[in-house]
C-alpha positions in Angstrom: -38.2 22.9 50.5 -35.6 23.6 53.2 -36.4 20.4 55.1 -36.2 18.4 51.9 -32.7 19.8 51.2 -31.6 18.9 54.7 -33.0 15.4 54.5 -31.3 14.9 51.1 -28.0 16.1 52.5 -28.2 13.7 55.5 -29.0 10.8 53.2 -26.0 11.6 51.0 -23.7 11.8 54.0 -25.0 8.5 55.4 -24.4 6.9 52.0 -20.9 8.3 51.8 -20.0 7.2 55.4 -21.2 3.7 54.8 -19.2 3.5 51.6 -16.1 3.5 53.9 -16.8 0.0 54.9 -17.7 -1.5 51.6 -15.8 -4.1 49.7 -12.5 -2.8 48.2 -11.8 -0.1 50.8 -8.6 0.1 52.9 -8.4 1.0 56.6 -5.5 2.2 58.8 -5.3 4.2 62.0 -3.8 5.4 65.2 -5.0 4.9 68.7 -4.2 4.1 72.3 -4.9 1.4 74.9 -5.1 1.7 78.6 -4.8 -1.5 80.7 -2.6 -4.3 82.0 -0.7 -4.7 78.8 -0.1 -1.0 78.1 -0.2 0.3 74.6 -2.0 -1.7 71.9 -3.0 -1.8 68.3 -2.7 1.3 66.1 -0.6 3.3 68.5 2.6 5.3 68.5 4.1 6.0 71.9 7.2 7.6 73.5 7.9 8.0 77.2 10.6 8.7 79.7 10.4 8.0 83.5 12.6 8.6 86.5 12.5 6.2 89.4 13.6 7.5 92.8 14.1 5.4 95.9 13.1 7.0 99.2 13.3 6.0 102.9 12.8 7.6 106.3 15.7 5.6 107.9 18.3 8.1 109.3 21.1 6.1 107.7 19.5 5.8 104.2 21.8 7.1 101.5 19.5 7.9 98.5 21.0 6.5 95.3 20.9 8.1 91.9 17.5 7.7 90.2 16.9 5.0 87.6 16.0 6.2 84.1 13.6 4.4 81.8 12.9 5.1 78.1 10.1 3.5 76.1 9.3 3.7 72.4 6.3 1.9 70.9 5.1 1.6 67.3 2.1 -0.3 66.2 0.8 0.3 62.6 -1.9 -1.7 60.9 -3.5 -2.0 57.5 -6.7 -3.7 56.5 -8.8 -4.5 53.4 -12.5 -5.0 53.2 -13.0 -8.3 51.5 -16.8 -7.9 51.6 -19.0 -5.1 52.9 -18.5 -4.5 56.6 -15.7 -7.2 57.0 -12.1 -6.1 57.1 -9.0 -8.4 57.3 -5.5 -7.1 57.7 -2.2 -7.2 59.6 -0.9 -5.6 62.8 2.8 -5.0 63.4 3.9 -4.1 67.0 7.4 -3.0 67.9 8.7 -1.7 71.3 12.1 -0.6 72.7 12.8 -0.1 76.3 16.0 1.0 78.0 16.5 1.1 81.8 19.6 2.6 83.4 20.4 1.6 87.0 23.4 3.7 88.2 26.5 1.7 89.1 24.7 -1.6 88.5 23.5 -2.2 84.9 21.8 -1.0 81.8 19.0 -3.1 80.4 17.8 -2.9 76.8 14.7 -4.7 75.5 13.5 -5.0 71.9 10.2 -6.8 71.1 8.0 -7.3 68.1 4.9 -9.2 67.0 3.2 -9.5 63.7 -0.1 -11.2 62.9 -3.5 -11.0 61.3 -6.7 -9.4 62.6 -10.4 -9.5 61.5 -13.0 -6.9 62.3 -16.7 -6.8 61.5 -18.9 -3.7 61.5 -22.6 -3.5 62.0 -23.5 -0.1 60.7 -26.3 1.8 62.3 -27.4 5.4 61.6 -25.2 7.2 64.1 -22.6 4.7 65.1 -21.2 1.3 64.1 -20.8 -1.5 66.6 -17.9 -3.8 65.8 -16.2 -7.0 67.0 -12.5 -7.8 66.4 -10.1 -10.7 66.9 -6.4 -10.8 66.3 -3.3 -12.9 67.0 0.4 -12.1 66.9 3.7 -14.0 66.8 7.0 -12.5 67.7 10.1 -12.3 69.9 11.8 -10.4 72.7 15.5 -9.8 73.0 16.8 -8.5 76.3 20.4 -7.4 76.8 21.8 -6.7 80.3 25.1 -4.7 80.4 26.3 -5.4 84.0 28.9 -3.3 85.8 30.4 -6.1 87.8 29.7 -9.2 85.7 29.6 -10.5 82.1 26.8 -9.2 79.9 23.7 -11.3 79.6 21.4 -11.9 76.6 17.9 -13.4 77.0 15.8 -14.4 74.0 12.1 -15.2 74.2 9.2 -16.1 71.9 5.9 -14.4 72.1 2.3 -15.4 71.2 -0.4 -12.8 71.7 -4.2 -13.0 71.4 -6.7 -10.1 71.4 -10.5 -10.0 71.4 -12.3 -6.7 71.3 -15.7 -5.1 70.9 -16.8 -1.5 70.7 -18.4 1.3 68.7 -17.1 3.4 65.8 -18.4 7.0 65.5 -18.1 8.4 62.0 -16.5 11.8 62.0 -16.5 12.4 58.2 -16.1 10.4 55.0 -12.5 9.4 55.8 -12.3 8.8 59.5 -14.0 7.2 62.5 -13.5 7.6 66.3 -13.3 4.1 67.8 -14.1 3.4 71.5 -13.8 -0.2 72.7 -13.0 -2.7 75.3 -10.6 -5.6 74.7 -9.1 -8.7 76.4 -5.5 -9.3 75.6 -3.4 -12.4 76.5 0.3 -12.9 75.8 2.5 -16.0 76.4 6.2 -15.3 76.7 8.6 -18.2 76.7 12.5 -18.2 77.0 13.9 -19.9 74.0 17.5 -20.5 75.2 18.3 -23.3 77.7 14.7 -23.9 78.8 14.1 -27.7 78.9 11.1 -27.4 81.3 9.3 -24.9 79.1 9.1 -22.1 81.6 6.9 -19.3 80.4 4.9 -16.3 81.7 1.3 -15.6 80.8 0.0 -12.1 81.0 -3.7 -11.2 80.5 -5.8 -8.1 81.0 -8.7 -6.0 80.0 -8.0 -2.8 78.1 -9.9 0.4 77.3 -9.2 1.4 73.7 -9.6 4.8 72.0 -8.5 5.2 68.4 -8.9 6.9 65.1 -9.6 4.8 62.0 -8.7 6.3 58.6 -10.2 5.0 55.4 -8.2 5.0 52.1 
């Protein structure tokens, strides 16, 4: 009798967990990404750094340290159009400020917005998934110089992300996500750039996140 109750309970839990990824459900979440491109989807970040310059030269006069502030927001919302398949949108915003004493203060605002698609393959204890997403956006950089006129640089951004991983159900409303992704971004200056100069940044990232089902 006791074994039957336990088995029934497990079956009910499994049914409830798999109901998370059925047609009509919503998904959102928080997470982090470690790699070349820094923070990634589903993350909220804030950081401050101090950069000190050192030397063993006897005549070296150590300058005041540089100060760096970074804020990062990246919410997402998705909808299951069929069982196991979710489509949605990512919004990424970051702000960075760097102060170099007696030289300049640099401010950088950037954003991207774009769709993503994720497919789950539910197993008994974990759910493998694959995801692809793209983003379009812009970067505005302002340089407030101490000895020259201020400078403003505007750039366009196109980003691509491909990920795979496993989701571990925690309860009926949340999963722990562990994955590996490849991200690639193309950044192109939009003002006075007749030769189409651009930078391309790509890297592999380790992702850890929490998905919440609504």
